[in-house]
PDB file of N, CA, C and O in Angstrom:
ATOM      1  N   MET A   1      15.405  -9.221  20.951  1.00  0.00           N
ATOM      2  CA  MET A   1      15.719  -7.772  20.770  1.00  0.00           C
ATOM      3  C   MET A   1      14.656  -6.897  21.027  1.00  0.00           C
ATOM      4  O   MET A   1      13.475  -7.221  20.900  1.00  0.00           O
ATOM      5  N   ALA A   2      15.070  -5.735  21.404  1.00  0.00           N
ATOM      6  CA  ALA A   2      14.564  -4.651  21.824  1.00  0.00           C
ATOM      7  C   ALA A   2      13.476  -3.610  21.372  1.00  0.00           C
ATOM      8  O   ALA A   2      14.240  -3.004  20.621  1.00  0.00           O
ATOM      9  N   THR A   3      12.514  -3.057  21.265  1.00  0.00           N
ATOM     10  CA  THR A   3      11.287  -2.752  20.507  1.00  0.00           C
ATOM     11  C   THR A   3      10.991  -1.267  20.861  1.00  0.00           C
ATOM     12  O   THR A   3      10.532  -0.590  19.941  1.00  0.00           O
ATOM     13  N   HIS A   4      11.148  -0.790  21.814  1.00  0.00           N
ATOM     14  CA  HIS A   4      10.918   0.691  21.899  1.00  0.00           C
ATOM     15  C   HIS A   4      12.329   1.539  21.484  1.00  0.00           C
ATOM     16  O   HIS A   4      13.545   1.394  21.612  1.00  0.00           O
ATOM     17  N   LYS A   5      11.512   2.379  20.988  1.00  0.00           N
ATOM     18  CA  LYS A   5      12.624   3.297  20.443  1.00  0.00           C
ATOM     19  C   LYS A   5      13.871   3.859  21.117  1.00  0.00           C
ATOM     20  O   LYS A   5      14.925   4.188  20.573  1.00  0.00           O
ATOM     21  N   SER A   6      13.520   3.909  22.506  1.00  0.00           N
ATOM     22  CA  SER A   6      14.773   4.073  23.201  1.00  0.00           C
ATOM     23  C   SER A   6      15.623   3.138  23.574  1.00  0.00           C
ATOM     24  O   SER A   6      16.800   3.328  23.882  1.00  0.00           O
ATOM     25  N   ALA A   7      14.924   1.888  23.552  1.00  0.00           N
ATOM     26  CA  ALA A   7      15.926   0.856  24.042  1.00  0.00           C
ATOM     27  C   ALA A   7      16.673   0.354  22.478  1.00  0.00           C
ATOM     28  O   ALA A   7      17.766  -0.212  22.492  1.00  0.00           O
ATOM     29  N   LEU A   8      16.071   0.588  21.404  1.00  0.00           N
ATOM     30  CA  LEU A   8      16.880   0.575  20.057  1.00  0.00           C
ATOM     31  C   LEU A   8      18.168   1.654  19.765  1.00  0.00           C
ATOM     32  O   LEU A   8      19.198   1.443  19.125  1.00  0.00           O
ATOM     33  N   LYS A   9      17.753   2.812  20.429  1.00  0.00           N
ATOM     34  CA  LYS A   9      18.672   3.923  20.260  1.00  0.00           C
ATOM     35  C   LYS A   9      19.940   3.414  21.311  1.00  0.00           C
ATOM     36  O   LYS A   9      21.066   3.477  20.816  1.00  0.00           O
ATOM     37  N   ALA A  10      19.847   2.972  22.561  1.00  0.00           N
ATOM     38  CA  ALA A  10      20.829   2.871  23.369  1.00  0.00           C
ATOM     39  C   ALA A  10      21.278   1.415  23.181  1.00  0.00           C
ATOM     40  O   ALA A  10      22.130   1.041  23.988  1.00  0.00           O
ATOM     41  N   HIS A  11      20.861   0.515  22.258  1.00  0.00           N
ATOM     42  CA  HIS A  11      21.430  -0.724  21.817  1.00  0.00           C
ATOM     43  C   HIS A  11      22.559  -0.145  20.637  1.00  0.00           C
ATOM     44  O   HIS A  11      23.737  -0.500  20.648  1.00  0.00           O
ATOM     45  N   ARG A  12      22.027   0.739  19.696  1.00  0.00           N
ATOM     46  CA  ARG A  12      23.151   1.194  18.883  1.00  0.00           C
ATOM     47  C   ARG A  12      24.103   2.001  19.331  1.00  0.00           C
ATOM     48  O   ARG A  12      25.156   2.054  18.695  1.00  0.00           O
ATOM     49  N   GLN A  13      23.912   2.872  20.633  1.00  0.00           N
ATOM     50  CA  GLN A  13      24.907   3.627  21.533  1.00  0.00           C
ATOM     51  C   GLN A  13      25.801   2.411  21.767  1.00  0.00           C
ATOM     52  O   GLN A  13      26.968   2.454  21.378  1.00  0.00           O
ATOM     53  N   THR A  14      25.387   1.479  22.296  1.00  0.00           N
ATOM     54  CA  THR A  14      26.299   0.567  22.834  1.00  0.00           C
ATOM     55  C   THR A  14      27.273  -0.147  21.949  1.00  0.00           C
ATOM     56  O   THR A  14      28.472  -0.356  22.135  1.00  0.00           O
ATOM     57  N   LEU A  15      26.466  -0.489  20.903  1.00  0.00           N
ATOM     58  CA  LEU A  15      27.422  -1.456  19.723  1.00  0.00           C
ATOM     59  C   LEU A  15      28.600  -0.303  19.089  1.00  0.00           C
ATOM     60  O   LEU A  15      29.665  -0.616  18.556  1.00  0.00           O
ATOM     61  N   LYS A  16      28.107   1.042  19.302  1.00  0.00           N
ATOM     62  CA  LYS A  16      29.168   1.989  18.780  1.00  0.00           C
ATOM     63  C   LYS A  16      30.496   2.269  20.046  1.00  0.00           C
ATOM     64  O   LYS A  16      31.651   2.532  19.710  1.00  0.00           O
ATOM     65  N   ARG A  17      30.166   2.182  21.121  1.00  0.00           N
ATOM     66  CA  ARG A  17      30.680   2.663  22.096  1.00  0.00           C
ATOM     67  C   ARG A  17      31.752   1.383  22.188  1.00  0.00           C
ATOM     68  O   ARG A  17      32.951   1.660  22.213  1.00  0.00           O
ATOM     69  N   HIS A  18      31.334  -0.012  22.237  1.00  0.00           N
ATOM     70  CA  HIS A  18      31.747  -0.966  22.194  1.00  0.00           C
ATOM     71  C   HIS A  18      33.286  -1.214  21.178  1.00  0.00           C
ATOM     72  O   HIS A  18      34.451  -1.404  21.526  1.00  0.00           O
ATOM     73  N   GLU A  19      32.568  -1.094  19.661  1.00  0.00           N
ATOM     74  CA  GLU A  19      33.710  -1.162  18.717  1.00  0.00           C
ATOM     75  C   GLU A  19      34.849  -0.027  18.925  1.00  0.00           C
ATOM     76  O   GLU A  19      36.038  -0.262  18.711  1.00  0.00           O
ATOM     77  N   HIS A  20      34.315   1.341  19.405  1.00  0.00           N
ATOM     78  CA  HIS A  20      35.529   2.457  19.586  1.00  0.00           C
ATOM     79  C   HIS A  20      36.350   2.006  20.741  1.00  0.00           C
ATOM     80  O   HIS A  20      37.567   2.169  20.652  1.00  0.00           O
ATOM     81  N   ASN A  21      35.783   1.383  21.969  1.00  0.00           N
ATOM     82  CA  ASN A  21      36.550   0.863  23.181  1.00  0.00           C
ATOM     83  C   ASN A  21      37.667  -0.112  22.683  1.00  0.00           C
ATOM     84  O   ASN A  21      38.857  -0.038  22.990  1.00  0.00           O
ATOM     85  N   ARG A  22      37.135  -0.963  21.931  1.00  0.00           N
ATOM     86  CA  ARG A  22      38.043  -2.089  21.524  1.00  0.00           C
ATOM     87  C   ARG A  22      38.997  -1.968  20.574  1.00  0.00           C
ATOM     88  O   ARG A  22      40.007  -2.671  20.540  1.00  0.00           O
ATOM     89  N   GLN A  23      38.654  -0.859  19.569  1.00  0.00           N
ATOM     90  CA  GLN A  23      39.915  -0.212  19.017  1.00  0.00           C
ATOM     91  C   GLN A  23      40.787   0.607  19.816  1.00  0.00           C
ATOM     92  O   GLN A  23      41.977   0.770  19.544  1.00  0.00           O
ATOM     93  N   MET A  24      40.129   1.186  20.925  1.00  0.00           N
ATOM     94  CA  MET A  24      41.638   2.048  21.769  1.00  0.00           C
ATOM     95  C   MET A  24      42.038   0.760  22.384  1.00  0.00           C
ATOM     96  O   MET A  24      43.202   0.568  22.032  1.00  0.00           O
ATOM     97  N   ARG A  25      41.698  -0.051  23.008  1.00  0.00           N
ATOM     98  CA  ARG A  25      42.368  -1.013  23.633  1.00  0.00           C
ATOM     99  C   ARG A  25      43.579  -1.774  22.591  1.00  0.00           C
ATOM    100  O   ARG A  25      44.692  -2.072  23.026  1.00  0.00           O
ATOM    101  N   SER A  26      43.130  -2.036  21.090  1.00  0.00           N
ATOM    102  CA  SER A  26      43.948  -2.738  20.434  1.00  0.00           C
ATOM    103  C   SER A  26      45.350  -1.666  20.537  1.00  0.00           C
ATOM    104  O   SER A  26      46.509  -1.896  20.884  1.00  0.00           O
ATOM    105  N   ARG A  27      44.612  -0.306  20.033  1.00  0.00           N
ATOM    106  CA  ARG A  27      45.976   0.706  19.905  1.00  0.00           C
ATOM    107  C   ARG A  27      46.826   0.599  21.027  1.00  0.00           C
ATOM    108  O   ARG A  27      48.044   0.586  20.848  1.00  0.00           O
ATOM    109  N   LEU A  28      46.232   0.502  22.428  1.00  0.00           N
ATOM    110  CA  LEU A  28      46.971   0.677  23.487  1.00  0.00           C
ATOM    111  C   LEU A  28      48.033  -0.633  23.376  1.00  0.00           C
ATOM    112  O   LEU A  28      49.236  -0.407  23.506  1.00  0.00           O
ATOM    113  N   ARG A  29      47.566  -1.979  23.138  1.00  0.00           N
ATOM    114  CA  ARG A  29      48.316  -2.876  23.282  1.00  0.00           C
ATOM    115  C   ARG A  29      49.440  -2.953  21.832  1.00  0.00           C
ATOM    116  O   ARG A  29      50.263  -3.868  21.815  1.00  0.00           O
ATOM    117  N   ARG A  30      49.409  -2.217  20.979  1.00  0.00           N
ATOM    118  CA  ARG A  30      50.267  -2.148  19.698  1.00  0.00           C
ATOM    119  C   ARG A  30      51.142  -1.344  20.500  1.00  0.00           C
ATOM    120  O   ARG A  30      52.198  -1.888  20.827  1.00  0.00           O
ATOM    121  N   ALA A  31      50.890   0.113  20.985  1.00  0.00           N
ATOM    122  CA  ALA A  31      52.007   1.159  21.431  1.00  0.00           C
ATOM    123  C   ALA A  31      52.855   0.259  22.707  1.00  0.00           C
ATOM    124  O   ALA A  31      54.061   0.279  22.953  1.00  0.00           O
ATOM    125  N   LEU A  32      52.026  -0.328  23.229  1.00  0.00           N
ATOM    126  CA  LEU A  32      52.745  -1.146  24.110  1.00  0.00           C
ATOM    127  C   LEU A  32      54.002  -2.230  24.102  1.00  0.00           C
ATOM    128  O   LEU A  32      55.023  -2.320  24.783  1.00  0.00           O
ATOM    129  N   ARG A  33      53.452  -3.009  23.015  1.00  0.00           N
ATOM    130  CA  ARG A  33      54.281  -3.901  22.168  1.00  0.00           C
ATOM    131  C   ARG A  33      55.403  -3.362  21.707  1.00  0.00           C
ATOM    132  O   ARG A  33      56.512  -3.883  21.820  1.00  0.00           O
ATOM    133  N   ALA A  34      55.056  -1.810  20.921  1.00  0.00           N
ATOM    134  CA  ALA A  34      56.112  -1.219  20.173  1.00  0.00           C
ATOM    135  C   ALA A  34      57.546  -1.047  21.101  1.00  0.00           C
ATOM    136  O   ALA A  34      58.676  -1.493  20.902  1.00  0.00           O
ATOM    137  N   ILE A  35      57.043  -0.282  22.093  1.00  0.00           N
ATOM    138  CA  ILE A  35      57.864   0.044  23.595  1.00  0.00           C
ATOM    139  C   ILE A  35      58.516  -1.283  23.859  1.00  0.00           C
ATOM    140  O   ILE A  35      59.736  -1.204  23.713  1.00  0.00           O
ATOM    141  N   ARG A  36      58.141  -2.339  24.162  1.00  0.00           N
ATOM    142  CA  ARG A  36      58.477  -3.150  24.752  1.00  0.00           C
ATOM    143  C   ARG A  36      59.734  -3.980  23.520  1.00  0.00           C
ATOM    144  O   ARG A  36      60.912  -4.247  23.757  1.00  0.00           O
ATOM    145  N   ALA A  37      59.212  -4.142  22.649  1.00  0.00           N
ATOM    146  CA  ALA A  37      60.525  -4.282  21.478  1.00  0.00           C
ATOM    147  C   ALA A  37      61.476  -3.671  21.418  1.00  0.00           C
ATOM    148  O   ALA A  37      62.609  -4.128  21.569  1.00  0.00           O
ATOM    149  N   ALA A  38      61.133  -2.290  21.137  1.00  0.00           N
ATOM    150  CA  ALA A  38      62.070  -1.462  21.416  1.00  0.00           C
ATOM    151  C   ALA A  38      63.375  -1.716  22.576  1.00  0.00           C
ATOM    152  O   ALA A  38      64.544  -2.043  22.375  1.00  0.00           O
ATOM    153  N   VAL A  39      62.764  -1.469  23.637  1.00  0.00           N
ATOM    154  CA  VAL A  39      63.464  -1.600  25.067  1.00  0.00           C
ATOM    155  C   VAL A  39      64.521  -2.980  24.912  1.00  0.00           C
ATOM    156  O   VAL A  39      65.733  -2.930  25.122  1.00  0.00           O
ATOM    157  N   ASP A  40      63.723  -4.269  24.477  1.00  0.00           N
ATOM    158  CA  ASP A  40      64.189  -5.511  24.365  1.00  0.00           C
ATOM    159  C   ASP A  40      65.217  -5.496  23.310  1.00  0.00           C
ATOM    160  O   ASP A  40      66.061  -6.391  23.351  1.00  0.00           O
ATOM    161  N   ALA A  41      65.277  -4.596  22.349  1.00  0.00           N
ATOM    162  CA  ALA A  41      66.222  -4.726  21.186  1.00  0.00           C
ATOM    163  C   ALA A  41      67.448  -3.599  21.469  1.00  0.00           C
ATOM    164  O   ALA A  41      68.425  -3.449  20.735  1.00  0.00           O
ATOM    165  N   GLY A  42      67.135  -2.746  22.863  1.00  0.00           N
ATOM    166  CA  GLY A  42      68.315  -2.151  22.849  1.00  0.00           C
ATOM    167  C   GLY A  42      68.187  -0.643  22.307  1.00  0.00           C
ATOM    168  O   GLY A  42      69.155   0.115  22.372  1.00  0.00           O
ATOM    169  N   ASP A  43      67.038  -0.266  21.805  1.00  0.00           N
ATOM    170  CA  ASP A  43      66.768   0.994  21.251  1.00  0.00           C
ATOM    171  C   ASP A  43      66.469   1.815  22.054  1.00  0.00           C
ATOM    172  O   ASP A  43      65.456   2.426  21.710  1.00  0.00           O
ATOM    173  N   THR A  44      66.847   2.101  22.908  1.00  0.00           N
ATOM    174  CA  THR A  44      66.128   2.884  24.321  1.00  0.00           C
ATOM    175  C   THR A  44      65.783   4.634  23.775  1.00  0.00           C
ATOM    176  O   THR A  44      65.099   5.355  24.502  1.00  0.00           O
ATOM    177  N   ALA A  45      66.298   5.110  22.559  1.00  0.00           N
ATOM    178  CA  ALA A  45      66.000   6.197  22.056  1.00  0.00           C
ATOM    179  C   ALA A  45      64.642   6.420  21.349  1.00  0.00           C
ATOM    180  O   ALA A  45      63.969   7.451  21.394  1.00  0.00           O
ATOM    181  N   LYS A  46      64.320   5.136  20.609  1.00  0.00           N
ATOM    182  CA  LYS A  46      63.102   4.900  19.920  1.00  0.00           C
ATOM    183  C   LYS A  46      62.092   4.701  21.204  1.00  0.00           C
ATOM    184  O   LYS A  46      61.040   5.332  21.112  1.00  0.00           O
ATOM    185  N   ALA A  47      62.235   4.071  22.145  1.00  0.00           N
ATOM    186  CA  ALA A  47      61.440   3.822  23.128  1.00  0.00           C
ATOM    187  C   ALA A  47      61.139   4.874  24.073  1.00  0.00           C
ATOM    188  O   ALA A  47      60.174   4.940  24.834  1.00  0.00           O
ATOM    189  N   GLN A  48      62.021   5.625  23.936  1.00  0.00           N
ATOM    190  CA  GLN A  48      61.869   6.925  24.851  1.00  0.00           C
ATOM    191  C   GLN A  48      61.011   7.786  23.996  1.00  0.00           C
ATOM    192  O   GLN A  48      60.046   8.306  24.556  1.00  0.00           O
ATOM    193  N   ALA A  49      61.198   8.022  22.751  1.00  0.00           N
ATOM    194  CA  ALA A  49      60.366   8.969  21.763  1.00  0.00           C
ATOM    195  C   ALA A  49      58.696   8.351  21.978  1.00  0.00           C
ATOM    196  O   ALA A  49      57.723   9.104  21.929  1.00  0.00           O
ATOM    197  N   ALA A  50      58.597   6.949  22.204  1.00  0.00           N
ATOM    198  CA  ALA A  50      57.339   6.484  21.884  1.00  0.00           C
ATOM    199  C   ALA A  50      56.587   6.697  23.096  1.00  0.00           C
ATOM    200  O   ALA A  50      55.362   6.814  23.069  1.00  0.00           O
ATOM    201  N   ILE A  51      57.384   6.763  24.342  1.00  0.00           N
ATOM    202  CA  ILE A  51      56.773   6.590  25.788  1.00  0.00           C
ATOM    203  C   ILE A  51      55.956   7.866  26.132  1.00  0.00           C
ATOM    204  O   ILE A  51      54.964   7.869  26.861  1.00  0.00           O
ATOM    205  N   ALA A  52      56.442   8.841  25.578  1.00  0.00           N
ATOM    206  CA  ALA A  52      55.558  10.165  25.789  1.00  0.00           C
ATOM    207  C   ALA A  52      53.883   9.916  25.380  1.00  0.00           C
ATOM    208  O   ALA A  52      52.952   9.903  26.186  1.00  0.00           O
ATOM    209  N   ASP A  53      53.805   9.748  24.061  1.00  0.00           N
ATOM    210  CA  ASP A  53      52.749   9.106  23.193  1.00  0.00           C
ATOM    211  C   ASP A  53      51.771   8.157  23.868  1.00  0.00           C
ATOM    212  O   ASP A  53      50.578   8.434  23.989  1.00  0.00           O
ATOM    213  N   THR A  54      52.316   7.036  24.300  1.00  0.00           N
ATOM    214  CA  THR A  54      52.130   5.989  24.807  1.00  0.00           C
ATOM    215  C   THR A  54      51.262   6.373  26.050  1.00  0.00           C
ATOM    216  O   THR A  54      50.078   6.071  26.199  1.00  0.00           O
ATOM    217  N   PHE A  55      52.166   7.203  27.059  1.00  0.00           N
ATOM    218  CA  PHE A  55      51.342   7.467  28.523  1.00  0.00           C
ATOM    219  C   PHE A  55      50.159   8.640  28.570  1.00  0.00           C
ATOM    220  O   PHE A  55      49.322   8.816  29.455  1.00  0.00           O
ATOM    221  N   SER A  56      50.365   9.414  27.286  1.00  0.00           N
ATOM    222  CA  SER A  56      49.317   9.922  26.974  1.00  0.00           C
ATOM    223  C   SER A  56      48.011   9.228  26.491  1.00  0.00           C
ATOM    224  O   SER A  56      46.918   9.727  26.758  1.00  0.00           O
ATOM    225  N   LEU A  57      48.093   8.403  25.981  1.00  0.00           N
ATOM    226  CA  LEU A  57      46.968   7.495  25.205  1.00  0.00           C
ATOM    227  C   LEU A  57      46.614   6.569  26.417  1.00  0.00           C
ATOM    228  O   LEU A  57      45.482   6.085  26.397  1.00  0.00           O
ATOM    229  N   ILE A  58      47.465   6.246  27.516  1.00  0.00           N
ATOM    230  CA  ILE A  58      47.272   5.291  28.942  1.00  0.00           C
ATOM    231  C   ILE A  58      46.178   6.478  29.365  1.00  0.00           C
ATOM    232  O   ILE A  58      44.971   6.243  29.295  1.00  0.00           O
ATOM    233  N   ASP A  59      46.570   7.470  29.706  1.00  0.00           N
ATOM    234  CA  ASP A  59      45.734   8.398  30.600  1.00  0.00           C
ATOM    235  C   ASP A  59      44.691   8.807  30.040  1.00  0.00           C
ATOM    236  O   ASP A  59      43.799   9.004  30.865  1.00  0.00           O
ATOM    237  N   THR A  60      44.325   9.082  28.721  1.00  0.00           N
ATOM    238  CA  THR A  60      43.213   9.606  28.135  1.00  0.00           C
ATOM    239  C   THR A  60      42.207   7.900  28.193  1.00  0.00           C
ATOM    240  O   THR A  60      41.006   8.119  28.351  1.00  0.00           O
ATOM    241  N   MET A  61      42.473   6.769  28.115  1.00  0.00           N
ATOM    242  CA  MET A  61      41.778   5.915  28.391  1.00  0.00           C
ATOM    243  C   MET A  61      41.217   5.598  29.645  1.00  0.00           C
ATOM    244  O   MET A  61      40.070   5.198  29.847  1.00  0.00           O
ATOM    245  N   ALA A  62      42.343   5.860  30.693  1.00  0.00           N
ATOM    246  CA  ALA A  62      41.968   5.422  32.224  1.00  0.00           C
ATOM    247  C   ALA A  62      40.885   6.576  32.708  1.00  0.00           C
ATOM    248  O   ALA A  62      40.058   6.328  33.587  1.00  0.00           O
ATOM    249  N   GLY A  63      41.002   8.340  31.803  1.00  0.00           N
ATOM    250  CA  GLY A  63      40.317   9.062  32.428  1.00  0.00           C
ATOM    251  C   GLY A  63      38.613   8.906  31.657  1.00  0.00           C
ATOM    252  O   GLY A  63      37.658   9.550  32.093  1.00  0.00           O
ATOM    253  N   LYS A  64      38.509   7.976  30.521  1.00  0.00           N
ATOM    254  CA  LYS A  64      37.610   7.877  29.757  1.00  0.00           C
ATOM    255  C   LYS A  64      36.648   6.500  30.432  1.00  0.00           C
ATOM    256  O   LYS A  64      35.512   6.252  30.030  1.00  0.00           O
ATOM    257  N   GLY A  65      37.269   5.798  31.382  1.00  0.00           N
ATOM    258  CA  GLY A  65      37.048   4.546  31.874  1.00  0.00           C
ATOM    259  C   GLY A  65      37.323   3.607  30.887  1.00  0.00           C
ATOM    260  O   GLY A  65      36.671   2.581  31.080  1.00  0.00           O
ATOM    261  N   ILE A  66      38.048   3.559  29.891  1.00  0.00           N
ATOM    262  CA  ILE A  66      38.199   1.991  28.893  1.00  0.00           C
ATOM    263  C   ILE A  66      38.996   1.197  29.738  1.00  0.00           C
ATOM    264  O   ILE A  66      38.615   0.033  29.861  1.00  0.00           O
ATOM    265  N   ILE A  67      40.234   1.611  30.490  1.00  0.00           N
ATOM    266  CA  ILE A  67      40.948   1.051  31.361  1.00  0.00           C
ATOM    267  C   ILE A  67      40.740   1.840  33.018  1.00  0.00           C
ATOM    268  O   ILE A  67      40.484   3.007  33.315  1.00  0.00           O
ATOM    269  N   HIS A  68      41.000   0.523  33.931  1.00  0.00           N
ATOM    270  CA  HIS A  68      41.018   1.019  35.277  1.00  0.00           C
ATOM    271  C   HIS A  68      42.306   1.919  35.688  1.00  0.00           C
ATOM    272  O   HIS A  68      43.473   1.567  35.514  1.00  0.00           O
ATOM    273  N   GLY A  69      41.945   2.962  36.179  1.00  0.00           N
ATOM    274  CA  GLY A  69      43.203   4.026  36.739  1.00  0.00           C
ATOM    275  C   GLY A  69      44.252   3.322  37.275  1.00  0.00           C
ATOM    276  O   GLY A  69      45.379   3.766  37.051  1.00  0.00           O
ATOM    277  N   ASN A  70      44.109   2.072  38.098  1.00  0.00           N
ATOM    278  CA  ASN A  70      45.206   1.159  38.723  1.00  0.00           C
ATOM    279  C   ASN A  70      45.753   0.553  37.618  1.00  0.00           C
ATOM    280  O   ASN A  70      46.982   0.499  37.629  1.00  0.00           O
ATOM    281  N   THR A  71      45.143   0.043  36.589  1.00  0.00           N
ATOM    282  CA  THR A  71      45.899  -0.452  35.530  1.00  0.00           C
ATOM    283  C   THR A  71      46.396   0.433  34.732  1.00  0.00           C
ATOM    284  O   THR A  71      47.338   0.056  34.035  1.00  0.00           O
ATOM    285  N   ALA A  72      45.939   1.799  34.597  1.00  0.00           N
ATOM    286  CA  ALA A  72      47.073   2.936  33.778  1.00  0.00           C
ATOM    287  C   ALA A  72      48.163   2.789  34.288  1.00  0.00           C
ATOM    288  O   ALA A  72      49.162   2.430  33.665  1.00  0.00           O
ATOM    289  N   GLY A  73      48.096   3.204  36.220  1.00  0.00           N
ATOM    290  CA  GLY A  73      49.354   3.307  36.779  1.00  0.00           C
ATOM    291  C   GLY A  73      50.206   2.109  36.708  1.00  0.00           C
ATOM    292  O   GLY A  73      51.432   2.203  36.645  1.00  0.00           O
ATOM    293  N   ARG A  74      49.424   0.699  36.719  1.00  0.00           N
ATOM    294  CA  ARG A  74      50.654  -0.218  36.267  1.00  0.00           C
ATOM    295  C   ARG A  74      51.310  -0.407  35.311  1.00  0.00           C
ATOM    296  O   ARG A  74      52.488  -0.764  35.327  1.00  0.00           O
ATOM    297  N   TYR A  75      50.512  -0.152  34.156  1.00  0.00           N
ATOM    298  CA  TYR A  75      51.496  -0.060  32.596  1.00  0.00           C
ATOM    299  C   TYR A  75      52.441   0.611  32.965  1.00  0.00           C
ATOM    300  O   TYR A  75      53.510   0.077  33.261  1.00  0.00           O
ATOM    301  N   LYS A  76      52.259   1.847  33.023  1.00  0.00           N
ATOM    302  CA  LYS A  76      53.400   3.054  33.164  1.00  0.00           C
ATOM    303  C   LYS A  76      54.529   2.944  34.005  1.00  0.00           C
ATOM    304  O   LYS A  76      55.666   3.208  33.615  1.00  0.00           O
ATOM    305  N   SER A  77      54.222   2.520  35.279  1.00  0.00           N
ATOM    306  CA  SER A  77      55.277   1.979  35.989  1.00  0.00           C
ATOM    307  C   SER A  77      55.912   0.647  35.448  1.00  0.00           C
ATOM    308  O   SER A  77      57.113   0.523  35.689  1.00  0.00           O
ATOM    309  N   ARG A  78      55.404  -0.194  34.873  1.00  0.00           N
ATOM    310  CA  ARG A  78      56.293  -1.254  34.369  1.00  0.00           C
ATOM    311  C   ARG A  78      56.937  -0.869  33.199  1.00  0.00           C
ATOM    312  O   ARG A  78      58.040  -1.364  32.968  1.00  0.00           O
ATOM    313  N   LEU A  79      56.446  -0.072  32.417  1.00  0.00           N
ATOM    314  CA  LEU A  79      57.411   0.921  31.309  1.00  0.00           C
ATOM    315  C   LEU A  79      58.506   1.532  31.799  1.00  0.00           C
ATOM    316  O   LEU A  79      59.660   1.128  31.659  1.00  0.00           O
ATOM    317  N   THR A  80      58.153   2.522  32.384  1.00  0.00           N
ATOM    318  CA  THR A  80      59.333   3.377  33.394  1.00  0.00           C
ATOM    319  C   THR A  80      60.476   2.320  33.694  1.00  0.00           C
ATOM    320  O   THR A  80      61.631   2.377  33.274  1.00  0.00           O
ATOM    321  N   ARG A  81      59.965   1.418  34.443  1.00  0.00           N
ATOM    322  CA  ARG A  81      61.010   0.600  35.255  1.00  0.00           C
ATOM    323  C   ARG A  81      61.756  -0.293  34.180  1.00  0.00           C
ATOM    324  O   ARG A  81      62.943  -0.522  34.415  1.00  0.00           O
ATOM    325  N   ARG A  82      61.239  -0.787  33.106  1.00  0.00           N
ATOM    326  CA  ARG A  82      61.657  -1.587  32.069  1.00  0.00           C
ATOM    327  C   ARG A  82      62.808  -0.704  31.651  1.00  0.00           C
ATOM    328  O   ARG A  82      64.013  -0.941  31.724  1.00  0.00           O
ATOM    329  N   LEU A  83      62.167   0.391  31.186  1.00  0.00           N
ATOM    330  CA  LEU A  83      63.057   1.537  30.393  1.00  0.00           C
ATOM    331  C   LEU A  83      64.226   1.810  31.241  1.00  0.00           C
ATOM    332  O   LEU A  83      65.381   1.730  30.822  1.00  0.00           O
ATOM    333  N   SER A  84      63.976   2.061  32.168  1.00  0.00           N
ATOM    334  CA  SER A  84      65.088   2.817  33.083  1.00  0.00           C
ATOM    335  C   SER A  84      66.064   1.262  33.435  1.00  0.00           C
ATOM    336  O   SER A  84      67.157   1.609  33.883  1.00  0.00           O
ATOM    337  N   GLY A  85      65.980   0.110  33.372  1.00  0.00           N
ATOM    338  CA  GLY A  85      66.652  -0.764  33.567  1.00  0.00           C
ATOM    339  C   GLY A  85      67.483  -1.127  32.669  1.00  0.00           C
ATOM    340  O   GLY A  85      68.607  -1.572  32.901  1.00  0.00           O
ATOM    341  N   LYS A  86      66.872  -0.922  31.328  1.00  0.00           N
ATOM    342  CA  LYS A  86      67.727  -1.089  29.985  1.00  0.00           C
ATOM    343  C   LYS A  86      68.791   0.117  30.034  1.00  0.00           C
ATOM    344  O   LYS A  86      69.983  -0.122  29.844  1.00  0.00           O
ATOM    345  N   SER A  87      68.397   1.226  30.255  1.00  0.00           N
ATOM    346  CA  SER A  87      69.150   2.186  30.194  1.00  0.00           C
ATOM    347  C   SER A  87      70.551   2.456  31.095  1.00  0.00           C
ATOM    348  O   SER A  87      71.584   2.973  30.670  1.00  0.00           O
ATOM    349  N   ALA A  88      70.298   1.972  32.428  1.00  0.00           N
ATOM    350  CA  ALA A  88      71.241   1.452  33.491  1.00  0.00           C
ATOM    351  C   ALA A  88      72.087   0.717  33.090  1.00  0.00           C
ATOM    352  O   ALA A  88      73.229   0.947  33.485  1.00  0.00           O
ATOM    353  N   THR A  89      71.884  -0.343  32.238  1.00  0.00           N
ATOM    354  CA  THR A  89      72.673  -1.376  31.972  1.00  0.00           C
ATOM    355  C   THR A  89      73.253  -1.421  30.550  1.00  0.00           C
ATOM    356  O   THR A  89      73.785  -2.402  30.032  1.00  0.00           O
ATOM    357  N   ALA A  90      73.116  -0.507  30.133  1.00  0.00           N
ATOM    358  CA  ALA A  90      73.537   0.078  28.841  1.00  0.00           C
ATOM    359  C   ALA A  90      74.660   1.023  28.748  1.00  0.00           C
ATOM    360  O   ALA A  90      74.984   1.490  27.656  1.00  0.00           O
TER     361      ALA A  90
END
């Protein structure tokens, strides 16, 4: 364990950031699961309503560096493709 004041503070900050990032990733996973479940159940209206909030969350996380920018684009692309595929068949 660190003994310098600055190292102790840096360690506290790291723990706090780690917990915050973990909560944000969990929030993202829950949102993605909810949209996928709604699309698979055929409830495109519910999925369409949730997709704007989820896209905002994805963009925020990518901007803060919690997830990579390409990962954010991939999530958004796949969700859009899944939703439009279900809309076309419905």
